[in-house]
N, C-alpha and C positions, 0 to 999 in steps of 0.2 A: 547567489544561493550556494550553501553546501549540499552535497549528495550524501545520501544514505541508502545503504542496501538493508531493505526490510523483509523478514520473513512473517508472513501472517497466517496464523491458524485459526480458523473459525470453527467454534463449537456451539451448536445450537442447543439452547437449554431443554432439558427434558420437559416434556409436555406443551412445547411451544406448538400452536396451530400451524398446519401446512401453509394457510392462506397467509400467515404473518411472514413466515419464511420466503415464500414467493414474493411477497410486496417488497420485503427488505432487500432481496437479491436484485429485483428490478431496478430499485432505487440505487442501489450500489453500482450498477452498471451506468446509470445516468452520472452519478456523482464522480466515478472514475473517469467518464469522458470529460467533464467540467475540470477536473483537476489536471488531466492531459493537456487539455487546451490552454490553461494557465501556466504550464511548465512545471507544476509541482509533481506530476507522475510521468516519470520518462519512459520507463519500460515495465512490463509485468509479465511473469512467467509462472507457470504451474509445472511442477516437477511430474514426469510421467507416472500414471497410476496414483497420484496422491492429490488429497483435497486441501493442500495449502498453497500459498502463493509466495513468490519472491519478486520483489519490485525494486526498482531503481526510483527513488523519490528525492525531492528538493525542498529544503527548507532554511531559514536563517540559522536555526540550531535545532538540538534534539527537542527542546521544550516547544519551539514553534511547530515542529514536525507532529508531535504528539497532540497537541491542542488545536491546531488550526488546520491541519492536513488529515491526518489519520483520525483524529477525533471527530471529524465531519462524515465519516463513512457511516452510512446507516447500519452496517454489520459490526461497526467498531465495539459496541458493548459486548459482543460475543465473541470477540477476538483476543489473541495474545499476540504480542509483537516483539521479535528479536531484532533490535536495530544496530546496525554497525554503522559508524561514520566513516566516510570515505575521503581520501585525498588522491590527487593525481600522482600517477608513477611515472618516472622519468622515461621509462621504455613503453609507455602506452602508445600502441600503434594508430589509436584513433585521436591522439594529440594533435592540436593544429599548430603547436609551436614547433 
């Protein structure tokens, strides 16, 4: 699978009931755990003081990432995503080669 750096920003639509936000956020945590267990979500960070997230995600290609990975997140309809495809760097200290 290919790796992608994804910046996600969630904007809750005005007028959304707080119970719906709470429900989706709880479901989001469950789904993130499922995606991590299958290797689709590698890491997830939140910049200090911000309400966006940056993650290392894996998929066959960007279409697969958007449709079958990110698209399965309960908050996805409220998200914008900035996707950057990644490739190995020859000087990566984490490389196994």
